[in-house]
Structures are given as structure tokens and as C-alpha cells.
LUMPAVO-367855 format. One line per 2 residues: for each residue z, y, x of C-alpha. Coordinates in nm, 4 decimals, m for minus. Layout:
N
Z,Y,X  ...
//
This chain:
398
9.5151,6.2174,11.5147  9.5847,5.9682,11.2170
9.3356,5.9199,10.9147  9.3597,6.0884,10.5881
9.4606,5.7657,10.4244  9.7545,5.7129,10.6762
9.8729,6.0789,10.6585  9.9072,6.0428,10.2801
10.0774,5.7156,10.3403  10.3455,5.8707,10.5596
10.3955,6.1201,10.3136  10.4502,5.8549,10.0229
10.6987,5.6873,10.2661  10.8873,5.9875,10.3339
10.9374,6.1123,9.9793  10.9657,5.7733,9.7847
10.6868,5.9145,9.5594  10.3165,5.7967,9.4909
10.1430,6.0311,9.2690  9.9396,6.3120,9.4442
9.7876,6.4274,9.0938  9.4209,6.4668,9.0399
9.2202,6.3364,9.3574  9.0358,6.6779,9.4062
9.2219,6.7622,9.7073  9.0760,6.4570,9.8996
8.7544,6.6197,10.0001  8.9220,6.9011,10.1738
9.1814,6.6659,10.3247  8.8849,6.4406,10.4371
8.6656,6.7181,10.5645  8.9722,6.8775,10.7548
9.0852,6.5626,10.9140  8.7513,6.4800,11.0545
8.7051,6.8221,11.2130  9.0366,6.7807,11.3741
8.9664,6.4551,11.5126  8.6219,6.4903,11.5830
8.5876,6.8664,11.7045  8.9219,7.0297,11.7538
8.9893,6.8747,12.1018  9.3493,6.8662,12.0310
9.6166,6.7814,12.2753  9.8364,6.4873,12.2067
10.1111,6.7224,12.1300  9.8999,6.9468,11.9274
9.7803,6.6541,11.6992  10.1202,6.5386,11.6236
10.2147,6.8988,11.4927  9.8855,6.8999,11.2809
10.0126,6.5563,11.1369  10.3557,6.7173,11.0627
10.1882,7.0163,10.8804  9.9574,6.7862,10.6969
10.2015,6.5393,10.5770  10.4149,6.8223,10.4795
10.1589,6.9633,10.2567  10.0830,6.6142,10.1091
10.4859,6.5722,10.0519  10.5002,6.9093,9.8843
10.2198,6.7963,9.6312  10.4013,6.4504,9.5510
10.7179,6.6731,9.4727  10.5174,6.9074,9.2756
10.3492,6.6112,9.0682  10.7066,6.4315,9.0108
10.8825,6.7714,8.8723  10.5694,6.7790,8.6285
10.6068,6.3884,8.5418  10.9739,6.4339,8.4604
10.9452,6.7929,8.2977  10.6152,6.8147,8.1398
10.7661,7.1379,7.9562  10.6538,7.3340,8.2853
10.3118,7.3343,8.2212  10.4009,7.5665,7.8940
10.4758,7.8536,8.1086  10.2586,8.1532,8.0962
10.1182,8.3206,8.3824  10.0334,8.6481,8.2469
9.7987,8.9237,8.3771  9.8935,8.8904,8.7536
9.8534,9.1886,9.0227  9.6615,9.0162,9.2912
9.6401,9.1953,9.6191  9.2929,9.1958,9.8035
9.1126,9.3270,10.0963  8.9919,9.2145,10.4617
9.2908,9.1133,10.6852  9.4528,9.4267,10.8605
9.4093,9.6607,10.5813  9.7552,9.7460,10.4899
9.7505,9.4607,10.2531  10.0985,9.3367,10.4032
10.2899,9.6426,10.3685  10.1423,9.6868,10.0193
10.3054,9.3287,9.9126  10.6324,9.4175,10.0757
10.6468,9.7524,9.8571  10.5457,9.5642,9.5618
10.7952,9.2978,9.6055  11.0852,9.5713,9.5900
10.9890,9.6114,9.2051  11.2862,9.4082,9.0319
11.0791,9.3633,8.7248  10.7967,9.1634,8.8885
10.7813,8.8513,9.0944  10.6435,8.7827,9.4305
10.5763,8.4767,9.5982  10.8107,8.4754,9.8572
10.8020,8.2936,10.2153  11.0852,8.0399,10.1555
10.9154,7.9318,9.8311  10.5607,7.9057,9.9363
10.6399,7.6631,10.1912  10.8528,7.4506,9.9519
10.7943,7.5114,9.6064  11.0244,7.2132,9.5270
11.2691,7.1969,9.3787  11.2133,7.4627,9.1326
11.4151,7.7577,9.2037  11.5983,7.7764,8.8691
11.7258,7.4137,8.9234  11.9402,7.4941,9.2598
12.2887,7.6068,9.2027  12.4481,7.8505,9.4506
12.2463,7.9648,9.7769  11.9084,7.7860,9.7980
11.9189,7.6064,10.1205  11.5217,7.6543,10.1753
11.6291,8.0490,10.2589  11.8691,7.9472,10.5379
11.5698,7.7127,10.6789  11.3200,7.9619,10.6410
11.5308,8.2206,10.8245  11.5904,7.9778,11.0973
11.2377,7.8928,11.1419  11.1462,8.2835,11.1127
11.3936,8.3239,11.3933  11.2694,8.0505,11.6391
10.9257,8.1796,11.5862  11.0271,8.5132,11.7077
11.1907,8.4177,12.0001  10.8814,8.1801,12.0947
10.5948,8.4113,12.0145  10.7408,8.7888,11.9527
10.3559,8.9152,11.9949  10.2694,8.6882,11.6725
10.5505,8.8427,11.4700  10.4069,9.1853,11.5721
10.0447,9.1115,11.4952  10.1247,8.9324,11.1548
10.4803,9.0462,11.0477  10.6468,8.8000,10.8035
10.9949,8.7872,10.6353  11.1692,8.4703,10.5544
11.2804,8.6260,10.2114  10.9872,8.8461,10.1722
10.6208,8.8099,10.0314  10.3700,8.5804,10.1442
10.0044,8.5417,10.0918  9.8967,8.2496,9.8717
9.7712,8.0234,10.1852  10.0318,7.7731,10.1801
9.9804,7.7142,9.8066  9.5775,7.6894,9.8855
9.6605,7.4360,10.1320  9.8074,7.2061,9.8771
9.4523,7.1574,9.8023  9.3283,7.1494,10.1474
9.0891,7.4509,10.0815  9.2300,7.7247,10.2985
9.1637,7.9568,10.5942  9.5164,7.8752,10.6838
9.4077,7.5576,10.8834  9.1034,7.7409,11.0963
9.3429,7.9888,11.2427  9.5134,7.7129,11.4115
9.2372,7.4790,11.5619  8.8498,7.4827,11.6188
8.7237,7.3214,11.3166  8.3563,7.4474,11.2640
8.2469,7.1814,11.0392  8.5329,7.2442,10.7907
8.5030,7.6377,10.8141  8.1389,7.5876,10.7456
8.1911,7.3692,10.4180  8.4861,7.5880,10.3210
8.2702,7.9348,10.3130  7.9689,7.7925,10.1990
7.9996,7.4789,9.9930  8.3579,7.3992,9.8908
8.4392,7.4582,9.4920  8.7974,7.6338,9.5026
8.8336,7.6069,9.1078  9.0779,7.3139,9.1438
9.2416,7.5019,9.4375  9.3337,7.8258,9.2081
9.4191,7.5638,8.9208  9.6707,7.4194,9.1307
9.8088,7.7660,9.2763  9.8867,7.7950,8.9221
10.0191,7.4966,8.8488  10.2698,7.5399,9.1435
10.3184,7.9346,9.0109  10.4483,7.7971,8.6470
10.6841,7.5625,8.8471  10.8329,7.8543,9.0647
10.9066,8.0742,8.7358  11.0029,7.7734,8.5163
11.3366,7.8639,8.3954  11.3575,8.2057,8.5219
11.3177,8.5399,8.3211  10.9473,8.6314,8.2636
10.8283,8.8716,8.5073  10.4602,8.9524,8.6037
10.3545,8.7981,8.9208  10.2466,9.0196,9.2471
10.0165,8.8011,9.4746  9.8334,8.8428,9.7749
9.5702,8.6906,9.9727  9.2771,8.8393,10.1815
9.0669,8.5111,10.1520  9.0447,8.5464,9.7595
8.7533,8.7847,9.8375  8.5477,8.4857,9.9071
8.6010,8.3204,9.5951  8.6492,8.5610,9.3286
8.4870,8.3494,9.0510  8.7170,8.0390,9.1303
9.0123,8.2768,9.1121  8.9222,8.4318,8.7843
8.8385,8.1219,8.6454  9.2182,8.0253,8.6908
9.3804,8.3798,8.6133  9.1229,8.5515,8.3744
9.3428,8.8323,8.2874  9.4338,8.9344,8.6625
9.3991,9.2652,8.7566  9.3219,9.3334,9.1540
9.4437,9.5883,9.4013  9.2011,9.6105,9.7042
9.2773,9.7789,10.0279  9.0195,9.9134,10.2259
8.9380,9.9833,10.5956  8.6335,10.0221,10.8430
8.5443,9.6381,10.8958  8.4568,9.6726,11.2512
8.8142,9.7829,11.3162  8.9385,9.4628,11.1186
8.7262,9.2157,11.3007  8.8623,9.2979,11.6468
9.2241,9.2663,11.5039  9.1737,8.9658,11.2971
8.9999,8.7669,11.5851  9.3130,8.8613,11.7912
9.5748,8.6987,11.5389  9.3513,8.3990,11.5376
9.3776,8.3471,11.9000  9.7373,8.4021,11.8964
9.8274,8.1629,11.6471  9.5801,7.9057,11.8234
9.7352,7.9746,12.1149  10.0926,7.9192,11.9538
9.9542,7.5943,11.8465  9.8546,7.4537,12.1517
9.4950,7.4902,12.1272  9.2223,7.5951,12.3661
9.1296,7.9491,12.3179  8.8041,8.0341,12.1712
8.7554,8.3868,12.1429  8.3966,8.3881,12.0626
8.4589,8.1607,11.7683  8.7482,8.3506,11.6767
8.4958,8.6355,11.6173  8.1913,8.4355,11.4751
8.3966,8.2696,11.2079  8.5650,8.5564,11.0835
8.2529,8.7646,11.1107  8.0745,8.5085,10.8898
8.3552,8.4419,10.6324  8.4372,8.8276,10.5793
8.0724,8.9205,10.5440  8.0083,8.6628,10.2768
8.3221,8.7369,10.1121  8.1980,9.1228,10.0784
7.8874,9.0231,9.9244  8.0547,8.7869,9.6713
8.3337,9.0616,9.5787  8.0778,9.3277,9.5253
7.8573,9.0916,9.3116  8.1700,8.9892,9.0859
8.2498,9.3492,9.0656  7.9100,9.4380,8.9370
7.9305,9.1615,8.6990  8.1474,9.3838,8.4658
8.4809,9.3571,8.6266  8.4801,9.6912,8.8056
8.7445,9.8213,8.5744  8.9790,9.5470,8.6794
9.0240,9.7062,9.0305  9.2288,9.9548,9.1554
9.1193,10.0881,9.5503  9.3350,10.2087,9.8297
9.2222,10.3301,10.1470  9.4095,10.1855,10.4516
9.4847,10.5392,10.5738  9.5991,10.6733,10.2711
9.8495,10.3506,10.2641  9.9501,10.4750,10.5958
10.0115,10.8410,10.5126  10.1642,10.8304,10.1556
10.2531,10.4390,10.0406  10.4994,10.5481,9.7871
10.2495,10.7705,9.6209  9.9875,10.5359,9.6370
10.2339,10.2926,9.4143  10.3103,10.5346,9.2006
9.9476,10.6091,9.1513  9.8768,10.2179,9.0899
10.1831,10.1835,8.8826  10.0252,10.4529,8.6705
9.6928,10.2910,8.6378  9.8717,9.9230,8.5324
10.0973,10.1620,8.2676  10.3747,10.0342,8.3932
10.6930,10.2572,8.4974  10.8432,10.2750,8.8345
11.2273,10.2582,8.8125  11.4739,10.4197,9.0306
11.5607,10.0854,9.1570  11.1842,10.0251,9.2427
11.1688,10.3830,9.4061  11.4535,10.3463,9.6071
11.3823,9.9824,9.7425  11.0293,10.1027,9.8788
11.1667,10.4000,10.0400  11.4331,10.1833,10.2205
11.1838,9.9344,10.3143  10.9144,10.1823,10.4471
11.1786,10.3603,10.6489  11.3742,10.0182,10.8056
10.9784,9.8787,10.8699  10.8887,10.1998,11.0273
11.1394,10.1952,11.2824  11.0440,9.8449,11.3629
10.6626,9.9010,11.3705  10.4578,9.9458,11.6653
10.1300,10.0052,11.7874  9.9514,9.7046,11.8402
9.6921,9.7043,12.1349  9.4101,9.4430,12.0818
9.1561,9.3341,12.3475  8.8514,9.4960,12.4011
8.5447,9.3979,12.1496  8.3547,9.2398,12.3928
8.6447,8.9740,12.5076  8.5529,8.8042,12.1667
8.1557,8.8487,12.2124  8.1618,9.1195,11.9506
7.8789,9.3792,11.9525  8.0220,9.6101,11.6839
7.6477,9.7916,11.6538  7.5366,9.4148,11.5233
7.8283,9.3588,11.2946  7.8281,9.7175,11.1252
7.5079,9.6366,10.9234  7.6619,9.3089,10.8184
7.9242,9.5520,10.6391  7.7164,9.8372,10.5163
7.6845,9.7802,10.1823  8.0781,9.7068,10.1219
8.1583,10.0228,10.3617  7.9544,10.2534,10.1466
8.0943,10.1296,9.8201  8.4496,10.1472,9.9664
8.3911,10.4984,10.0517  8.2866,10.5929,9.6588
8.5599,10.3646,9.5219  8.8369,10.5522,9.7468
8.6854,10.8734,9.7114  8.6368,10.8962,10.0815
8.2383,10.9384,10.0602  8.2442,11.2408,9.8477
8.4316,11.5751,9.7948  8.6003,11.5170,9.4822
8.7339,11.2450,9.2318  8.5725,11.0963,8.9248
8.6748,11.3393,8.6542  8.7576,11.0403,8.3645
9.0718,10.9502,8.5546  8.9485,10.5618,8.6428
9.0160,10.3538,8.9200  9.2276,10.4409,9.2204
9.3862,10.7827,9.1235  9.0868,10.8888,8.9367
8.8473,10.7226,9.2421  8.6775,10.4067,9.1868
//
């Protein structure tokens, strides 16, 4: 595994560019590379794969800065009132993001854009070659790791989480899902400042929408729960849709996803660590998110229970749009119905290992999320017979 400086040099040589922009990304890169070199116990092949991943992120950052250098007017773009999806992993947030992506009057971060934001889509004439590359990569991934696709369904032309945009600042959960990097993970959850990360995400979103018709963004990433204050600093007019599910159901599922991803990357399986790091990060995230809502931000949230999302997805989207005071067009409605029908035909029931396989004692995990579980039941109306009479929150439930 090469040093951070060497990786930066490789990216510069490949692109012919030298300016990475503000150097606030260096702390995350340095800590990540140290953890990969000293803790991850990577095989030679896995080390080469990680070098490719990191130099690609560095190269993308170089290209973003080059576009801004040549077209400073990109910074004049406005990101207005994005709707940002939150919630623990495995809570129906992916299905929600795909349904929202059917709205022709909104804009989602798409898979083929998130990994290669440059050049700005508006500057490409004809079919964008990134789409073909994303389709080929998706098909190869499906062949190599079919279970991974079942656990974490993606589409090359569908919506993607913000993880790869956050990775441009090297502060992202994306990395810990691929390798044993405990020092980096501890720093990320306890000490990292993500204000510059979200400022850079906003910078890239401006580039992606530059030259295109103005449409509100629909974004999504479970990890945002851990850094709501930093997210708010970049998107102060954002509104949030939060999907809810029993956290004990989530922990086994997300640990299973981590193990699948790490195995694909050639890492030695560490099931106990996958469980421990997720329990730690998400319990901290719940505390922070609850505190953020309690600081006068509760009215910015719309809440959806996982069971409602499964039983009445289109109805929940209509209620969400009523809360947003935006129309659900016939085209949007038809797109959602088609996607839900087609996805339902492919959707299978995932069978996860027993919690004991990850060293998880759910009776010990449950108290860590007790405050969140109680609040979520109130917000979604699951904790009482009726709903709020004032019509606030999710279909009258907050």
C-alpha cells in the first residue's frame, strides 16, 4: 500500500492536473491510508484494489477543481431546499429513493454520476459514455457477487447514496465497509469534522446540475444521521425524510452487508468487528440526530415507518409530497407504480445469519437505541392509537 503522497502523485500523473483544491481532505486521506497500511492486513491484491479506489477519488477531485478553474460560474449555481433521505440502513430508504427518482420534476444523484461527476453532464453531447461504463460494471458485479446485489440493490442509472461524494473528502462510511480500519472508524465517528465534506458535496452537486434545468435535489444517505449539524451547515434549507425500523433488526442485516462487501474486496472476514462498529456508529448517530431535532428542527422532518413503506409505498409518497406542498404528477405516479411492480418481481427475502454469528446479543443492543425507538414510535404513530390532530409530520404523525 503506497503512502498518501504517492497516491496523490499517481492521480496527478494520470490526469495531468495538479490542484486538489482546499487541503482539508488530507487528514481523512492520511488517517485512512495509515489504517489500511497498519491495521487492515490487506493482501497484495486487495492493497492494489484499494490504491485504485483512492487514486480514482483523488483523480475525480482534481477534475472537479479543474472544471471550477475553467468555469468559475459553476459556483453561481443554487442548491435550493433539497429533500434528504435519512434513517438506519435496511429501513426501506433505498426503495424510497428509487420511488422519488421517478419524479421528472426533481433531480436525484445517479449511480453513474456519483462515481464520475466529471465532466458535467450538461457538457456531454449524445449518449454519456459513463452510463455504458456503469452498466458494464453493474453486470460484472452481479456475476461476481449475486448475493451482494440482493443485499444492497443498485442500478447503474438509478439513485445512489452520497457516500462517493463524501469519499472525495475521505470522510465516509464507504471505506470501513471494505476493510478492517478501526483507527479510521473511531476517528470518523468521534473526532472528524465533516463541515468541509458536506461543503464539497454541495460543490459537486452544483457541477452536476450546471447547465441543466433547475430541479430540487432528492438525496439519500443513512450516514448523514451522524453529522446532522455539519450537513445543516451546507444545506441550511434542507428538509428530511426519515425511515424507521426496529434497530435490532437492522444491526444484523447491516453487519451482514459489511461482511459481504469485505469478502468481495478480498478482506479477511471479521464478523464481530462488523457488528461492533455498526452498533457504535449508529447508536451515536441516533443520539446526535435526536439532539438535532430537539434544537428546533423537528418541523423539517417527515417520518415513515418501514412497515408502512412496505405495505403502502405510493400512498406514503403522496403524503410526503403533501407535506412538501408539491404535486404528484401523473407521470410521476406511473413511474412509481412501474418501478414498484418490476422491483417486486425481483425482490426476494434475504436470509441473514444468526446474531450470534456476529457476536451480537440483541438484549444488550436494544437499550442503546431505546430513546430513539420510543421517539420513532411517536413520530410514526406506532406508539399510540391516533395521530396528531394538527396534521403535522408524517401523514399527521411526528
